[in-house]
C-alpha positions as CSV (number, residue, x, y, z in Angstrom):
1,M,29.5,-11.2,-62.3
2,I,28.7,-7.5,-62.5
3,A,31.0,-4.5,-62.1
4,V,30.4,-2.2,-58.9
5,G,32.9,0.7,-59.3
6,G,36.2,1.2,-59.4
7,G,37.1,-1.5,-61.5
8,Q,36.3,-4.4,-59.4
9,F,33.8,-7.4,-60.5
10,C,31.8,-9.0,-57.9
11,P,30.1,-12.0,-58.4
12,T,26.0,-12.7,-57.9
13,S,26.2,-16.3,-57.0
14,L,28.9,-18.5,-55.0
15,G,29.2,-22.1,-56.0
16,R,28.5,-24.7,-58.9
17,E,25.0,-24.0,-61.0
18,P,23.2,-27.0,-59.6
19,T,22.5,-30.4,-61.4
20,S,22.3,-33.9,-60.7
21,L,25.3,-35.5,-59.0
22,P,26.2,-39.1,-58.3
23,R,27.0,-38.8,-54.6
24,L,24.9,-38.2,-51.2
25,A,27.2,-37.1,-48.5
26,D,26.8,-39.4,-45.3
27,D,24.3,-37.3,-43.1
28,W,26.2,-37.8,-39.9
29,S,29.2,-35.5,-41.1
30,A,29.5,-32.0,-42.3
31,S,30.9,-30.9,-45.3
32,L,32.8,-27.1,-45.5
33,M,34.0,-26.0,-48.5
34,L,36.8,-24.0,-47.6
35,S,38.1,-22.9,-50.9
36,N,34.0,-21.6,-52.0
37,Q,34.7,-18.3,-50.9
38,V,32.7,-15.1,-50.7
39,T,35.2,-12.5,-52.8
40,C,33.0,-9.5,-52.3
41,D,30.8,-8.4,-49.3
42,S,27.6,-9.1,-50.0
43,T,24.0,-10.0,-49.0
44,L,22.8,-13.9,-49.6
45,R,19.5,-13.8,-51.0
46,Q,18.7,-17.5,-52.0
47,V,19.6,-21.0,-52.0
48,V,19.6,-23.1,-54.8
49,Y,20.4,-27.0,-54.7
50,F,19.6,-30.5,-56.3
51,R,18.3,-32.4,-53.3
52,G,18.9,-36.7,-53.7
53,A,16.6,-37.5,-51.3
54,P,13.0,-36.0,-50.5
55,G,13.2,-36.9,-46.6
56,G,15.1,-34.8,-43.8
57,T,16.5,-31.4,-43.4
58,A,19.9,-30.3,-44.0
59,Y,21.7,-26.8,-43.4
60,V,23.5,-24.5,-45.6
61,G,26.2,-22.5,-43.1
62,V,27.7,-19.3,-43.9
63,W,31.2,-20.2,-42.1
64,R,34.1,-17.5,-41.5
65,Q,37.6,-18.3,-40.4
66,L,39.2,-16.4,-37.5
67,A,42.5,-17.9,-37.4
68,D,44.5,-21.7,-38.3
69,D,42.2,-23.5,-36.1
70,E,39.1,-21.1,-35.0
71,Y,35.8,-21.1,-37.2
72,V,32.3,-19.5,-36.5
73,L,29.2,-20.6,-38.0
74,K,27.8,-17.3,-38.7
75,H,24.3,-18.1,-40.7
76,R,22.6,-21.4,-40.9
77,I,19.7,-21.7,-43.8
78,A,17.4,-24.8,-43.4
79,L,16.4,-26.6,-46.3
80,P,13.3,-28.7,-45.3
81,P,12.0,-31.8,-46.7
82,D,10.7,-31.5,-50.4
83,V,10.7,-33.8,-53.8
84,I,14.3,-34.9,-55.3
85,G,15.2,-32.2,-57.9
86,I,16.2,-28.5,-57.7
87,H,15.0,-26.0,-55.8
88,R,15.3,-22.5,-54.6
89,V,15.0,-21.5,-51.2
90,D,14.2,-17.7,-50.3
91,V,16.3,-16.4,-47.4
92,D,13.3,-14.3,-45.8
93,D,16.0,-12.1,-43.6
94,P,18.7,-11.1,-46.1
95,V,22.1,-12.8,-44.3
96,P,25.2,-10.5,-44.8
97,V,28.4,-12.2,-46.1
98,E,31.8,-10.7,-46.0
99,R,34.9,-11.5,-47.8
100,G,36.5,-14.5,-47.1
101,D,33.4,-16.4,-46.1
102,F,32.7,-19.7,-47.2
103,L,29.7,-22.4,-47.5
104,G,28.7,-26.0,-45.9
105,V,26.4,-28.4,-45.4
106,H,25.8,-29.9,-42.5
107,Y,22.4,-32.1,-40.9
108,P,21.2,-32.4,-37.5
109,R,22.4,-34.7,-35.1
110,A,19.2,-36.7,-35.1
111,A,19.8,-37.6,-39.0
112,R,22.7,-39.5,-37.4
113,D,20.9,-41.2,-34.3
114,D,18.1,-42.4,-36.2
115,G,19.4,-45.8,-37.3
116,G,18.8,-44.7,-41.3
117,P,21.3,-45.5,-44.2
118,G,23.0,-41.8,-43.7
119,G,22.5,-41.0,-47.3
120,G,22.3,-37.2,-46.9
121,I,20.4,-34.9,-48.8
122,V,22.3,-32.4,-50.9
123,V,24.2,-34.5,-53.9
124,H,27.7,-33.5,-54.7
125,S,30.6,-35.4,-56.8
126,V,34.2,-36.6,-56.4
127,P,37.0,-36.0,-59.0
128,A,36.8,-40.2,-59.6
129,D,33.6,-39.7,-60.9
130,G,34.4,-37.7,-63.9
131,V,31.1,-36.0,-64.3
132,V,32.4,-32.5,-63.1
133,D,35.3,-30.3,-64.4
134,R,37.9,-29.9,-62.1
135,Q,37.9,-26.6,-61.9
136,Q,34.6,-26.5,-60.1
137,F,35.8,-28.8,-56.9
138,Y,36.3,-27.2,-53.4
139,Q,38.5,-28.2,-51.0
140,T,36.1,-29.5,-48.6
141,L,36.8,-30.3,-45.1
142,V,34.8,-33.1,-44.2
143,V,34.3,-33.5,-40.4
144,D,32.2,-35.9,-38.4
145,A,30.2,-33.1,-36.5
146,A,26.7,-32.4,-36.5
147,D,23.9,-29.2,-35.9
148,D,24.0,-28.9,-32.1
149,D,28.5,-29.2,-32.4
150,F,28.3,-25.5,-34.5
151,P,26.5,-23.2,-32.0
152,T,26.1,-19.8,-34.1
153,D,28.7,-17.0,-33.5
154,R,30.4,-19.5,-31.3
155,T,34.1,-20.3,-32.0
156,V,34.6,-23.8,-32.9
157,R,38.0,-25.7,-33.1
158,L,37.6,-28.0,-36.0
159,S,40.6,-30.3,-34.7
160,S,38.4,-31.3,-32.0
161,F,36.2,-33.5,-34.5
162,N,37.4,-36.3,-36.7
163,S,37.8,-34.9,-40.2
164,R,39.5,-35.3,-43.7
165,L,40.4,-32.8,-46.7
166,E,38.7,-34.1,-50.0
167,S,38.1,-32.4,-53.6
168,R,34.1,-31.9,-53.5
169,A,31.8,-30.5,-56.2
170,F,28.7,-29.8,-54.3
171,A,24.8,-29.2,-56.4
172,L,24.6,-25.8,-54.3
173,Q,24.6,-22.4,-55.2
174,A,24.1,-18.9,-53.1
175,V,22.8,-16.0,-55.1
176,L,24.4,-13.1,-53.7
177,V,23.7,-9.1,-53.9
178,P,27.0,-7.3,-53.8
179,E,26.5,-4.7,-51.1
180,S,27.1,-1.5,-53.4
181,L,24.3,-2.5,-55.9
182,G,21.5,-1.2,-53.7
183,Q,17.9,-2.1,-53.3
184,S,17.1,-1.7,-57.2
185,Y,19.4,-4.6,-57.8
186,T,17.4,-6.4,-55.6
187,Y,13.9,-5.9,-56.6
188,D,15.3,-7.2,-60.4
189,L,16.2,-10.5,-58.5
190,V,13.0,-11.3,-57.0
191,A,11.5,-10.7,-60.0
192,N,13.5,-12.7,-61.9
193,S,13.0,-14.9,-59.2
194,L,9.1,-15.2,-59.3
195,L,9.2,-15.3,-63.0
196,Q,11.3,-18.6,-63.0
197,H,8.9,-20.4,-60.4
198,F,5.8,-19.2,-62.7
199,L,7.4,-20.7,-65.7
200,M,8.3,-23.8,-64.0
201,Q,4.9,-24.6,-62.6
202,N,3.2,-23.9,-66.0
203,G,5.9,-26.5,-67.6
204,I,8.3,-23.7,-69.4
205,L,11.3,-25.0,-67.9
206,F,13.9,-23.3,-70.6
207,P,16.0,-20.4,-67.9
208,V,14.9,-16.9,-68.0
209,V,17.9,-14.7,-66.9
210,F,17.6,-10.7,-67.0
211,A,20.6,-8.5,-67.4
212,V,20.6,-5.6,-65.0
213,L,22.2,-2.4,-66.6
């Protein structure tokens, strides 16, 4: 959380800090975290997540609600195949996000048509697991839909798909730069990310955090 002037405090991340969680969502459904919302206009610079399976691709979506049953997928960020564990995916072209935007996870249609077990990629938990504080759950709309059902910047009526509401906590976090912080904070964020990657590559696993004054 950083003060940006006028007494306003803006978070520099969105979502729960990724850890290993016990469940993998079905890769034939999309999970839209309706209550995991951006509170300040910002730029999304990085996605951090815990991968529960090495194969396959998932997408992190930035969603915007236009009306009661009208939603738009503004951006998608691919999570390519990789080893099980925590990963940081840098966003090459900064993604602008607005107050009220929220995150989702979905999969390509090929994942649901390949006859596999449908295990998904990004791990999550539900309240019955008893492993996550209840304050860290988000109201999540689980939608029977795949990536090609969500054209970028096209209005989607989610009521046209089978869906259900659940409480879910995902091992997924977006790193944000609040709009009014300017370029200097971005440089510090990138430097911090590179240093953490170097330390992890060399077996130093404790987190390094810089306070930007």
